[in-house]
VOTORTOR-739105 format. One record per atom (N, C-alpha, C): z, y, x. Coordinates in pm, 1 decimal. Example, Ala and Ser with C-alpha at 12.3 -4.5 7.8 and 13.67 -1.06 7.14 Angstrom:
<pts>
<pt up="780.0" north="-569.0" east="1319.0"/>
<pt up="780.0" north="-450.0" east="1230.0"/>
<pt up="780.0" north="-330.0" east="1320.0"/>
<pt up="708.0" north="-225.0" east="1285.0"/>
<pt up="714.0" north="-106.0" east="1367.0"/>
<pt up="787.0" north="3.0" east="1290.0"/>
</pts>
This chain:
<pts>
<pt up="-385.4" north="467.0" east="44.7"/>
<pt up="-339.6" north="553.3" east="-70.4"/>
<pt up="-199.9" north="478.9" east="-114.4"/>
<pt up="-92.6" north="550.9" east="-134.6"/>
<pt up="33.1" north="501.3" east="-184.9"/>
<pt up="66.3" north="595.4" east="-294.8"/>
<pt up="131.7" north="534.9" east="-383.0"/>
<pt up="200.3" north="621.7" east="-511.8"/>
<pt up="288.2" north="519.9" east="-591.1"/>
<pt up="327.8" north="580.3" east="-694.4"/>
<pt up="423.3" north="504.4" east="-781.8"/>
<pt up="337.6" north="496.4" east="-918.2"/>
<pt up="356.6" north="391.7" east="-979.1"/>
<pt up="281.4" north="372.5" east="-1106.9"/>
<pt up="397.7" north="321.2" east="-1220.6"/>
<pt up="382.0" north="363.7" east="-1329.8"/>
<pt up="467.7" north="335.1" east="-1444.4"/>
<pt up="428.6" north="200.3" east="-1495.9"/>
<pt up="496.6" north="93.8" east="-1488.4"/>
<pt up="459.7" north="-27.8" east="-1556.6"/>
<pt up="494.5" north="-34.7" east="-1700.1"/>
<pt up="402.1" north="-116.9" east="-1763.9"/>
<pt up="432.1" north="-139.9" east="-1914.5"/>
<pt up="558.0" north="-231.0" east="-1916.3"/>
<pt up="673.9" north="-188.2" east="-1926.0"/>
<pt up="781.1" north="-257.4" east="-1931.8"/>
<pt up="833.3" north="-268.7" east="-2098.1"/>
<pt up="937.6" north="-340.9" east="-2114.6"/>
<pt up="979.4" north="-345.4" east="-2249.6"/>
<pt up="1100.9" north="-246.8" east="-2260.6"/>
<pt up="1086.1" north="-152.1" east="-2354.6"/>
<pt up="1175.0" north="-65.8" east="-2370.0"/>
<pt up="1295.7" north="-120.7" east="-2460.5"/>
<pt up="1414.6" north="-88.5" east="-2419.0"/>
<pt up="1530.0" north="-140.8" east="-2504.2"/>
<pt up="1594.0" north="-36.5" east="-2563.2"/>
<pt up="1628.0" north="-47.2" east="-2693.8"/>
<pt up="1688.7" north="66.4" east="-2773.6"/>
<pt up="1838.8" north="47.2" east="-2793.0"/>
<pt up="1913.6" north="148.7" east="-2752.6"/>
<pt up="2050.3" north="136.8" east="-2766.8"/>
<pt up="2088.9" north="271.1" east="-2850.3"/>
<pt up="2129.4" north="262.7" east="-2966.5"/>
<pt up="2169.8" north="375.8" east="-3045.1"/>
<pt up="2079.5" north="487.9" east="-3038.0"/>
<pt up="1953.2" north="456.6" east="-3076.1"/>
<pt up="1830.9" north="552.1" east="-3092.7"/>
<pt up="1810.5" north="610.0" east="-2954.7"/>
<pt up="1838.5" north="554.9" east="-2840.4"/>
<pt up="1795.4" north="608.0" east="-2710.6"/>
<pt up="1716.7" north="505.9" east="-2650.4"/>
<pt up="1615.9" north="539.3" east="-2577.1"/>
<pt up="1513.4" north="440.1" east="-2512.4"/>
<pt up="1552.0" north="440.7" east="-2370.8"/>
<pt up="1563.3" north="314.3" east="-2314.6"/>
<pt up="1587.5" north="302.2" east="-2168.9"/>
<pt up="1483.4" north="192.2" east="-2121.3"/>
<pt up="1457.2" north="210.9" east="-1996.2"/>
<pt up="1362.0" north="110.7" east="-1931.9"/>
<pt up="1238.3" north="162.2" east="-1850.1"/>
<pt up="1213.8" north="287.8" east="-1843.2"/>
<pt up="1110.8" north="335.8" east="-1779.2"/>
<pt up="1112.4" north="294.0" east="-1634.6"/>
<pt up="1013.1" north="221.6" east="-1581.4"/>
<pt up="1031.0" north="158.9" east="-1455.0"/>
<pt up="910.6" north="207.9" east="-1364.8"/>
<pt up="940.8" north="274.4" east="-1259.4"/>
<pt up="840.6" north="300.0" east="-1154.7"/>
<pt up="839.0" north="207.3" east="-1030.5"/>
<pt up="740.2" north="149.6" east="-996.6"/>
<pt up="729.1" north="52.8" east="-891.7"/>
<pt up="624.9" north="114.9" east="-789.3"/>
<pt up="652.0" north="94.0" east="-654.4"/>
<pt up="563.0" north="134.5" east="-554.9"/>
<pt up="418.1" north="64.9" east="-577.8"/>
<pt up="322.2" north="150.5" east="-552.3"/>
<pt up="181.3" north="111.3" east="-548.3"/>
<pt up="99.3" north="127.0" east="-429.1"/>
<pt up="19.4" north="43.8" east="-385.4"/>
<pt up="-59.8" north="61.8" east="-267.6"/>
<pt up="-205.3" north="29.9" east="-297.2"/>
<pt up="-294.3" north="117.3" east="-258.7"/>
<pt up="-437.2" north="96.2" east="-296.5"/>
<pt up="-506.2" north="51.7" east="-147.7"/>
<pt up="-571.0" north="-45.7" east="-141.2"/>
<pt up="-648.3" north="-79.7" east="-30.1"/>
<pt up="-801.3" north="-86.3" east="-55.9"/>
<pt up="-867.9" north="-32.8" east="21.3"/>
<pt up="-1021.7" north="-41.1" east="16.8"/>
<pt up="-1082.8" north="-109.4" east="137.2"/>
<pt up="-1145.0" north="-223.9" east="112.7"/>
<pt up="-1199.8" north="-289.2" east="222.0"/>
<pt up="-1362.2" north="-314.8" east="204.4"/>
<pt up="-1423.4" north="-281.7" east="316.0"/>
<pt up="-1567.8" north="-295.8" east="308.5"/>
<pt up="-1605.5" north="-408.6" east="404.2"/>
<pt up="-1664.5" north="-519.3" east="341.3"/>
<pt up="-1701.5" north="-629.5" east="442.1"/>
<pt up="-1852.4" north="-677.1" east="395.8"/>
<pt up="-1910.5" north="-744.3" east="505.9"/>
<pt up="-2037.1" north="-802.1" east="478.5"/>
<pt up="-2047.9" north="-890.3" east="358.4"/>
<pt up="-2149.7" north="-888.5" east="291.3"/>
<pt up="-2172.7" north="-968.9" east="164.3"/>
<pt up="-2128.3" north="-1115.2" east="191.5"/>
<pt up="-2176.2" north="-1162.4" east="308.1"/>
<pt up="-2152.8" north="-1301.9" east="341.4"/>
<pt up="-2003.1" north="-1343.6" east="364.3"/>
<pt up="-1911.7" north="-1241.1" east="378.8"/>
<pt up="-1773.4" north="-1276.0" east="395.5"/>
<pt up="-1681.4" north="-1227.6" east="276.3"/>
<pt up="-1747.0" north="-1176.1" east="170.3"/>
<pt up="-1680.3" north="-1120.2" east="54.7"/>
<pt up="-1600.0" north="-1223.3" east="-13.3"/>
<pt up="-1650.0" north="-1338.6" east="-30.7"/>
<pt up="-1566.0" north="-1442.9" east="-104.9"/>
<pt up="-1445.5" north="-1498.7" east="-14.1"/>
<pt up="-1479.7" north="-1505.7" east="107.7"/>
<pt up="-1359.0" north="-1549.6" east="192.5"/>
<pt up="-1248.9" north="-1439.7" east="200.2"/>
<pt up="-1289.0" north="-1304.7" east="201.6"/>
<pt up="-1188.7" north="-1202.9" east="196.9"/>
<pt up="-1121.0" north="-1193.9" east="63.3"/>
<pt up="-1185.9" north="-1211.8" east="-41.2"/>
<pt up="-1118.3" north="-1206.3" east="-167.5"/>
<pt up="-1011.7" north="-1330.8" east="-173.1"/>
<pt up="-1052.3" north="-1453.1" east="-135.9"/>
<pt up="-966.1" north="-1562.7" east="-131.3"/>
<pt up="-837.8" north="-1524.2" east="-58.2"/>
<pt up="-851.6" north="-1476.3" east="64.2"/>
<pt up="-737.2" north="-1436.2" east="149.0"/>
<pt up="-643.6" north="-1340.2" east="76.0"/>
<pt up="-704.2" north="-1241.1" east="13.7"/>
<pt up="-625.2" north="-1137.0" east="-59.0"/>
<pt up="-545.7" north="-1213.7" east="-177.5"/>
<pt up="-620.8" north="-1287.0" east="-253.2"/>
<pt up="-546.8" north="-1346.4" east="-366.4"/>
<pt up="-438.0" north="-1435.3" east="-318.7"/>
<pt up="-449.5" north="-1500.5" east="-213.1"/>
<pt up="-346.0" north="-1598.6" east="-159.6"/>
<pt up="-231.3" north="-1521.3" east="-104.0"/>
<pt up="-249.0" north="-1409.0" east="-41.6"/>
<pt up="-139.2" north="-1344.5" east="27.3"/>
<pt up="-89.4" north="-1205.9" east="-38.8"/>
<pt up="-155.0" north="-1163.0" east="-135.7"/>
<pt up="-106.2" north="-1053.6" east="-198.0"/>
<pt up="-27.4" north="-1073.4" east="-328.6"/>
<pt up="-37.3" north="-1186.4" east="-378.7"/>
<pt up="28.0" north="-1221.2" east="-499.9"/>
<pt up="167.9" north="-1250.3" east="-492.5"/>
<pt up="249.6" north="-1171.0" east="-569.5"/>
<pt up="398.1" north="-1187.0" east="-580.9"/>
<pt up="440.2" north="-1255.7" east="-708.8"/>
<pt up="344.1" north="-1278.7" east="-798.9"/>
<pt up="381.0" north="-1348.0" east="-939.3"/>
<pt up="448.0" north="-1265.0" east="-1031.7"/>
<pt up="465.4" north="-1129.0" east="-998.2"/>
<pt up="536.2" north="-1045.1" east="-1101.1"/>
<pt up="423.5" north="-945.7" east="-1148.1"/>
<pt up="469.4" north="-891.0" east="-1264.9"/>
<pt up="380.8" north="-790.0" east="-1344.2"/>
<pt up="344.0" north="-687.5" east="-1236.4"/>
<pt up="222.0" north="-644.7" east="-1235.8"/>
<pt up="181.9" north="-517.5" east="-1151.2"/>
<pt up="126.2" north="-564.3" east="-1018.8"/>
<pt up="86.4" north="-692.6" east="-1003.8"/>
<pt up="42.4" north="-738.1" east="-868.9"/>
<pt up="-98.5" north="-669.0" east="-846.4"/>
<pt up="-163.4" north="-626.1" east="-929.2"/>
<pt up="-291.5" north="-553.3" east="-910.4"/>
<pt up="-414.4" north="-627.5" east="-949.1"/>
<pt up="-519.3" north="-572.3" east="-901.9"/>
<pt up="-655.6" north="-635.5" east="-925.5"/>
<pt up="-748.5" north="-625.7" east="-804.6"/>
<pt up="-837.0" north="-707.7" east="-783.5"/>
<pt up="-934.9" north="-698.5" east="-680.5"/>
<pt up="-1071.9" north="-667.1" east="-745.7"/>
<pt up="-1134.6" north="-564.8" east="-701.7"/>
<pt up="-1266.3" north="-521.1" east="-756.4"/>
<pt up="-1358.6" north="-552.6" east="-645.9"/>
<pt up="-1476.6" north="-629.1" east="-676.6"/>
<pt up="-1573.0" north="-666.7" east="-592.9"/>
<pt up="-1699.7" north="-578.3" east="-638.0"/>
<pt up="-1750.5" north="-485.5" east="-564.2"/>
<pt up="-1863.0" north="-400.1" east="-598.3"/>
<pt up="-1945.6" north="-387.4" east="-486.9"/>
<pt up="-2082.0" north="-368.0" east="-515.9"/>
<pt up="-2169.2" north="-338.7" east="-400.6"/>
<pt up="-2165.5" north="-205.9" east="-349.4"/>
<pt up="-2186.2" north="-181.4" east="-219.6"/>
<pt up="-2193.2" north="-58.3" east="-152.4"/>
<pt up="-2346.2" north="-35.8" east="-120.3"/>
<pt up="-2408.9" north="64.1" east="-178.3"/>
<pt up="-2543.7" north="88.1" east="-156.0"/>
<pt up="-2577.2" north="163.4" east="-22.4"/>
<pt up="-2496.6" north="249.4" east="4.2"/>
<pt up="-2522.3" north="330.6" east="134.9"/>
<pt up="-2392.1" north="384.1" east="197.4"/>
<pt up="-2363.2" north="388.1" east="306.8"/>
<pt up="-2271.2" north="457.8" east="367.8"/>
<pt up="-2321.0" north="566.2" east="462.7"/>
<pt up="-2267.6" north="691.8" east="442.3"/>
<pt up="-2314.2" north="811.1" east="514.1"/>
<pt up="-2207.5" north="872.3" east="598.8"/>
<pt up="-2210.0" north="885.6" east="719.0"/>
<pt up="-2108.9" north="942.5" east="797.1"/>
<pt up="-2118.9" north="1106.5" east="784.5"/>
<pt up="-2006.9" north="1166.2" east="732.0"/>
<pt up="-2003.0" north="1308.8" east="699.1"/>
<pt up="-2044.6" north="1396.9" east="818.6"/>
<pt up="-1983.3" north="1360.6" east="931.6"/>
<pt up="-1999.8" north="1426.6" east="1059.6"/>
<pt up="-2146.3" north="1427.5" east="1114.5"/>
<pt up="-2203.8" north="1313.2" east="1116.3"/>
<pt up="-2321.5" north="1300.9" east="1191.4"/>
<pt up="-2444.5" north="1281.2" east="1097.2"/>
<pt up="-2412.8" north="1248.1" east="971.2"/>
<pt up="-2514.2" north="1225.1" east="869.1"/>
<pt up="-2593.9" north="1083.8" east="883.7"/>
<pt up="-2527.4" north="1004.4" east="979.2"/>
<pt up="-2583.5" north="869.1" east="1013.0"/>
<pt up="-2567.4" north="787.1" east="887.3"/>
<pt up="-2676.0" north="711.8" east="861.8"/>
<pt up="-2668.9" north="618.1" east="742.9"/>
<pt up="-2659.8" north="472.2" east="784.7"/>
<pt up="-2576.5" north="400.6" east="745.3"/>
<pt up="-2572.0" north="247.3" east="764.4"/>
<pt up="-2609.6" north="182.8" east="630.2"/>
<pt up="-2703.8" north="86.1" east="643.6"/>
<pt up="-2733.2" north="7.2" east="524.1"/>
<pt up="-2690.1" north="-134.7" east="528.0"/>
</pts>
């Protein structure tokens, strides 16, 4: 997924006009890994995806209960 997000930037006021709306490119990545590798993958992401600027993003670690293939209805657990 790619898109543009508006960052919370500081608006500067010049004679009653507001300037400063900033749109930065955004990328969403969804990774599904085995539980045993989750910590390792998170560490790699944190080390390599950080720019140190506002809007670096977040890493969500959530359990996946089931995966169902839409075409074949096969279920992986």
